[in-house]
C-alpha positions, 0 to 999 in steps of 0.5 A, a space after each residue: 469644379 464639376 469633377 471635384 463635386 463628383 468625387 465628393 458625391 462618390 465618397 459620400 456614396 461609398 461611406 453610406 454603402 460601408 455603413 450599411 454593410 457594417 449595420 448588416 454585419 453587426 447582428 451576425 457578430 452579436 449572434 455568434 457571441 450570443 451562441 458562445 454565451 448561451 453555451 456557457 450559461 447552459 454549462 453553468 446551469 448543469 453544475 450542481 456544486 461549486 465550492 468557490 462559487 466562481 462559476 455559479 455565483 460571483 464571476 459568471 454573470 450576464 453583466 460581465 463580458 463572458 470573455 472575462 469570466 474565470 476559466 474562459 479565454 477568447 480569441 482577440 480577433 473574433 471574441 469567440 471562446 478559444 479555451 475553457 479551463 476550469 481544472 481543479 475547481 471541485 465542480 460537480 454536475 453533468 457536462 452540458 451538451 451545449 459545449 458542442 456549440 463552442 465552435 471556435 474552442 481549441 482547448 477544453 480542460 476540466 481535469 480534477 473535478 467531479 463531473 459525472 454521467 456520460 461524455 456528451 457526443 456533441 463534443 465531437 462537433 468541436 472541429 477546431 479542438 486540439 486538447 480534450 482534457 477530462 481526466 480525474 472526474 467520474 464520467 461513465 458509460 462508453 467513450 463516444 466514437 464520434 469524438 473522432 470528428 474532432 479532426 484537429 485533436 492532438 491531445 486527449 486524456 480521459 484517464 481516471 474516470 469510470 468509462 466502460 466498454 472498449 476503445 472505439 475502433 473509430 479512433 483510428 481515424 484521428 489524423 493529428 492525434 499525438 497523445 492518448 491517455 485512457 488509464 484507470 478506467 474499467 475498459 475492456 476488449 482489445 486495443 483496436 488495430 485501427 489505432 495503428 493508423 495514427 502515424 502521428 501518435 507519440 504517447 499512448 497510456 492505457 494503464 490500469 484497464 482490463 484490456 486483453 489480446 497481444 501486441 501487433 508485430 508491426 507496432 513500431 512500423 505503424 507508430 514510428 514516432 512513439 515515445 511513450 508506450 504504457 500498457 501496464 496493469 492490463 490482461 495483455 498476453 502473448 510474446 514480446 514482439 522482437 520488433 519492439 526494438 525498432 521503436 527508435 524514438 521510445 523514451 518509456 516502455 511500460 508493460 508491467 502487470 500483464 501476462 506477456 511471455 518470451 524473453 527480453 529481446 537480445 537487441 534491446 540496446 537498439 532503443 538508444 533513447 530509452 530511459 524507463 523500462 518496466 517489464 515486471 510481473 509478467 511471465 518472462 523467461 530467458 536471461 538479461 541480455 548483455 547488450 542492456 549495458 549499451 543503453 546509456 540513457 536508461 534511468 529505470 530498469 524493472 524486471 521484477 516478478 518474472 522467471 528470468 534466470 541466469 547471472 546478472 551481467 556485469 555489463 549492467 555496470 556501464 549504465 552510468 545514468 541508472 537511478 533504479 534497478 529492480 530484478 527481484 523475485 526471479 530465478 537469478 543465480 550466481 554472485 552480484 557483479 562488482 560493477 553493479 556496486 559502482 553505478 554512482 547514480 544508483 538510488 534503488 537496488 533490489 535483488 531480493 527473492 532470487 537464488 543469488 549466492 556468494 559473498 557481497 562484493 568486498 572491494 573498499 573502492 566501491 561506492 554508491 553515494 546516492 543509494 537510498 534503498 538496498 534490498 538483498 533479502 531472501 537469497 543465499 548470500 554468505 560472508 560478512 556485511 562489508 565494511 564499506 557499506 558505511 560509505 552509502 551515505 544516503 542509505 535509508 533502507 537496508 533489507 538483507 533478511 533470510 540469507 547466510 550472512 555471518 560475522 559481527 554487524 559492523 560498528 561503522 554502520 552508525 555513520 549512516 545518518 539517513 538510515 530509517 529501516 535496518 532488517 537482517 533477520 534470519 542470518 548468522 550475524 553476531 555481536 562483537 566477539 570481544 564484548 558482552 554488550 551488543 555494541 552495534 546497538 550503541 553504534 546504530 543509536 547514532 543513526 538519528 533517523 532509524 525507525 525500524 530495527 529487525 534482528 530476528 533469528 540471529 545468534 547475537 548473544 550479549 546484553 542490551 546496552 544502556 545506550 539504547 536510550 539514545 534511540 529515544 527520538 526515532 526508534 519505533 520498532 525493535 524486533 529481536 526475537 530468538 537472538 540469544 539476547 541475555 541479561 536484564 532489560 535495561 531501565 534506559 529502555 523507558 526513554 524510547 518515547 516513540 517506540 510502538 513495537 518491542 519484540 524480545 520474545 524467545 531470548 534469555 532475558 532475566 530479572 524483573 520487568 523494569 518499572 521504567 517500561 511505563 515511559 514507553 508512551 507510544 507502545 502498542 505491542 509488547 512481546 516478552 514471552 518465552 524468556 526467564 523474566 521474574 517478579 511482578 508485572 509493574 503497575 507502571 505498565 498501566 500507563 501504556 494507554 495505547 497498548 494493544 498486545 501484552 505477551 508475557 507467556 512462558 516466564 517466571 512472572 509472579 504476583 498478581 495482575 495489576 488492578 489498574 489493568 482496566 486502564 488499558 482500554 485499547 488492549 486486544 491480546 493479553 497472554 500471560 500463560 505459563 507463569 507463577 501468578 497468583 491471587 484473584 483476577 481483577 474485576 477491571 480486566 473484564 471491562 476491557 471492551 476491545 480485548 479479543 484474546 485472553 490467556 491466563 492458563 497455567 498459573 495459580 489464579 484463585 477466587 471466582 469470576 465476577 457476576 458481570 463479565 459480559 462487557 468484553 464484547 469483542 472477546 473471541 478466545 478465553 483460556 483460564 485452564 490450569 488454575 485454581 478458580 472456584 465458584 460458579 460460571 456466571 450466566 452473564 457469559 451469554 453476553 460474550 457474543 463473539 466468543 469462539 473458544 472457551 477453556 475453563 478446564 483444570 479448575 475448581 468451578 462448581 455448580 451447574 453449567 449455565 443455560 445461557 451458555 447455549 446463547 454463544 452461537 459462535 462457539 467452536 471450542 469448549 472445554 470444561 473438563 476437570 472441574 466440580 460441575 454438577 447437574 445436567 448438561 443444558 439442553 440449550 447447548 444443542 444450539 451450538 451448531 458450530 461446535 467442533 470440540 467439546 470436553 466435559 469430562 471429569 466433572 460431577 454431571 448427571 442426567 442424560 446427554 442431549 441428543 440434538 444439535 452438535 452432540 451427534 456430530 462429533 465424539 464428545 468426552 463425558 466422564 462422571 466421577 
């Protein structure tokens, strides 16, 4: 019995002791929780803008357990803040240094907000932190060196901010860092050599900074696990280290837009895992190594804008996983290897701006079923456009301008249902030899996605077919100047509701401008100059309320300018010189406030200018020369403050040169010669200090020539009858 009593007493004593221990421990637990809550509340108080009101308002309240606040993740065992994720919430304000008190924090993600000011150095107190994600904010100032005290940090991204200074050399002390993102900051200086001490580094992305210096030759030895090395858009220089090929784990190498020299390493194929290779816009020379064909994992190959020469190696055809290849703007020569056109995975191929020559591969068995963009412009390619190009069923862009291609444009290109951009300017291409119509236009009208058609400077010949109307749903730009196109502009052209630019200058078009032109409701630029067009400007042209440029120079257009011209409120260029136009200039023309260039010269316009011609506030150049205009020059001309060139020569203007002309302070060209102007030259013209050309000859002027301002700086022409 005594033993049983003793056991009960011992049990009661143990329970009392346990209760006392729990009571003693409870304040410590509450105190730790209070520290986290206090840190979060300080963080909240520093936020100035919260579009969703989740943090400042309805969610982060003292009534709720902070572990239930939005963006807060607590550990189950201790109920301490382990993660804070408030990304993409539009928050604005400074970052509270109290965040440094969240001693159990392992992940801090505030990306894509508008936090500004310096990054608090107190973040370095977070010894358990593994992820620090502050990208896409407005942080400024230097990067705190003591972030290296976050000894467990594995991922740090401070990209897309306004951080200045250099990369702290202390960062070489990170023992666990795997990923470092500092892109899109105005960081300067060199990449610290101490970063080579981070043997765990797998990803380093320093794109779009102002970093200088060269790459260390032992880079791969010091970063044996590096998978992504992205240093593009900096000021780095020096030779490409031959030892780069020792980075055996490399998946992406991006060194574009720097000043690197030397050549692509011959043993580049040692990078067997490499998927993306960006070397564009440097000063690289040499040739493309044949060994590159052994890099079977390569998806992207960019070496554009360098001085790489030699031939394109046929071994590139072995890159069966290649999606994009850009070799443009180099010194490459020779023909395109047929093997290149057999890479079935290829989506983009750019060889433009080289010195390539010969005919394009002609085998009918070649196929690029996934090819979307093909750039061949500015080379020396000759021969025909191969018929098999119609098999490139995914083709969206075909750009082969400025070559020596010849023969007819293939009719079967109309099979390219995805084609949006077709440009073959400055070649020797023709229409079909057996027809008077440009049949390829009918064929291409089957390309229901085609938006841009550039045919400039090809001897196409032939007429524009009536089937042009089939482009009505897609075509936005038809650019075909100097193509020997003849015949009338078909009335069906008016069906092209989405056309914004119609350029048919320097051809052999004749007949009238069809009234159906008024159906081009989206048209912004109409260039028909230097043809044989005749008849009047149709009134329907005033329906083109989006029109910004109307060029009809050097035709045989007659009649008058439509009175409704004032409806074209967006018009900036109106050039109808060298035609047979007559009658008075409509008053509504002078109300076009957006007009910049006006040229009505070499016509037979008559009558006078309106007294109020000062509404054209944007006008920079007016040429009314070689007409039959009479009356006086209105004094309201002074209101044309942007005017830099004024030519009223070869008319019948009378009266005085208005004193107000001296208010046109930006004038650099003034020609009033061959008129009937009289009286003295206004002294106000002495203020035209930018005037470079002045011709007042063959008038009836009298009095003395002003001797101030520009009159002593150049040889002006004055003649009195």
